[in-house]
N, C-alpha and C positions, 0 to 999 in steps of 0.2 A: 450484579452478576447475570450473565446470559448463558443459560443452559443450551447447548447446541443440539441435543437430542430432539428430534421432531421439527427442527427449524428449517426454514427455506432460505438459502443463501444465494448470493450472486458474487462471482469472482471475475474481475477484469483481467485481461491478459492470460486467459486460462488454458491456452493451447500448448504451453510448454513451461519449463523451468519452475519458478516459484508458483506460478498460477496453477499449473497442473498438480503440484504438490499440495496446494491449498484445497483443491477439489477433492483429492484423494483423502486427505486428513479429515475434512468435513464429513465425508461419507463414513469414514471409519468411526467418527464420534457420533454417528446416528442422525445426521441431517436427513430430513425427509425428501428434500429436493435441492439440487445445486444447479443454478443457471451458470453454465460455463461460457463466458462472454469473450469474444475475440472479433477482430475485423473480418476474419474468414471463418465462420462457424463450422464449415466443412473440415477445418483442420483440427477440430476437437475429437479426441478419441473417447467415445461414449459407450463403453461396454456395460456400464451400470444403468438400468432404466431410470434411476433417480437423477441422472445427468441430462440437462436440457441445454443443448448448444444454442447460443444466442448471438446474433450479429450486433456488434457494438464497436464504434470508433469513439474513444474517449475524448478526442479533439473536436468532435462534431456535435454541437448542441442538439441538432435534429435527431441524430442517432441516439443520443442519450435520452431524449424525450420518448422516442419510440421504444427503447428498452424498458423505461419505467412503465410505459403503458402495457408492454407485453409481460411484465413480471410484477404485478401488483401485490403479490403475496410475500415478497421478500421481507425478512426480518434481520438478516445479517448481510451487510455489504462489505466486500473485501476489495479495497482500492489497491490493486497490485500492479497494473500495467504501468510500465515506465521505460524510458530510454536514456541513454547516456551519450550526449553529443560531445561533452567535455571540451567546450570552447572557452577561450580566454574572454573575459567580459570586457577587456580593453581593446583587443585586436581581433577577436574571433568573428566568425561568420554569424551575423545577426539573425539571419533566417534560421540557422540551426539553433541558436539560443532561444528564439521564439518557439520553435517546434518543441524544444525540450520543456519550456515553461508550459506550453499548451498541454503537453502530455502529463508531466509530473506534478504540476500545480493546478492548472485550471481543470484538468480532468477530474481529480478527486473532489475539488470544490463543487464543480457542476453536478457530479454524481451524488454528492452529499445533499445538495439542494433538491435534486430530482427524487431521491429515494427516502429522505427523512419523513415526508408526510405519510408514505406507505408503511414505513417501519413503525411510526407512532400509531397509525390506525390499526396495525396488526398486533398491538399490545406491547410494543417496545422491542428493543433488540440491541444490535451493536453495529458500529462501523469501524472497520480495521483498515488502517492506511499504512503502506510501506513508506517509511522514512529512510534514514541511513545514518551511519556514524558521521557521514559528511554533512548531515544537517547542522552539525556543530563545529566542523572543521572545514574552512573554505579552501577550495581548490579550483574554482572557476564556475562555469555556468551550471554544471550538474549539482554541485553543492548549493548553489544559490537557489535552484529550483526545489531542492529538498529542504533547505532552511525555510523557504516560503511555505511549503505544505506542512511542515512541522508547526509553524506559527498558526496556520489555518486550522489545524487539528486542535490546537490548544483553545482557540476561540470557539470552534464548533463544540468542543467538549463542555464548555461552560454553558453555551446556549442550549444544547440538546439534553443535558442532564435532567432538567425539569420535565422533559417530554418522554422520559423513560428510555433514552437512547445513550448507550455507552459508547465512548470513542476511545479506541486503542491505537496508539502510534507504535510502530515497530522500527527500532533502530538496530542496524547490523552493519558489520564491515563487508568485506568481499564475500559473495555467496557463490558456491560452485555451480554456476549456470553458464549459459552461452554468453551472457553479457560480460562475464569476467574470464572468458576462455583464455585470454592472452596474459592474464595476471599470474605472476609466479608466487605471490605472497600467500599466506595461509588463507583458506577459504572455509566458510561455514556450510555444512551440507544443507540443502533446501529443506529436508525433512526436519532438521533441528529448528530452523527458522519458523516453519509453520506450526510445529508442535508448541514452541514457546509462545508464539503469537496467540494461538487458540487457548493455551493454558491461561494467558492473561485475560482473555475474554471470560473464561469460566470462573476465574478468581476475582473478577471485578476490578482488575488493575487498569491503570491509565496508559501504561507503557510496557512494552517488552523490550528489554535491552539484551540483545542476543550476541554472545561471543565476547572474547577478551578484548578485541579492538574497540567495540562500541562501549563496553564498560570502562575501558581506560580513558577514552576521549571524554566521556561524560564526567568522569572523576576529576578531570582537569579544568572544567569550565569555570571554576572559581578563580583560576589563576589569571595573572596579568596577561593581556593578549600577546605580549612578546614571549611568553613561555610557550604558548600554543604555536607561535610562529617564530622560531628562533632565528630565521633569516632577517627579522626586524631588529635584532640586537645589534648595538653599535659599540 
């Protein structure tokens, strides 16, 4: 269990959407400081003195190393930054596929590697990573990147538990942010996502399954693959 009160957190992609919601909820739950990380830290709205804007490009190892040096007191890391290129893995733009993997997979992996030593040295804490219901339901490059980071979180959870670091994966369907602005399906409010994610942190859970879509997809994972993908049925 990780009590958020008095903690120092870092949130990636904190300038809008889910990232901004994570910052607000961490402050509401009593965090002592929140590093609000973004490529352009000047885009961070920092009305609360506990918010510290921080320059961070999650696709740049040097930027990650600089952030870890600038924020040595972190005990909660929130891997929120992500993109959706939504390319076909067979015919899509490979540069876009690589950009998606660099952001959605390698970003959280490299941040975990960079901040785990500090979290352990500061007495332990938590790493929260945004996955997706599409971690479990393949639709192309985006779901591939989320499936990869889901697997990485599972591995990191086992490795980091003896070091006093809790790893929480957050699975959700469409969220009502700019990324899903053109989606007409039901969307989960950002505030619900971050509340359930941080509830999982405080309750010592391994995952937060947020919303009906994510719960439904997970409930079908034991099925034959042709049930998940009816287009395969012959």
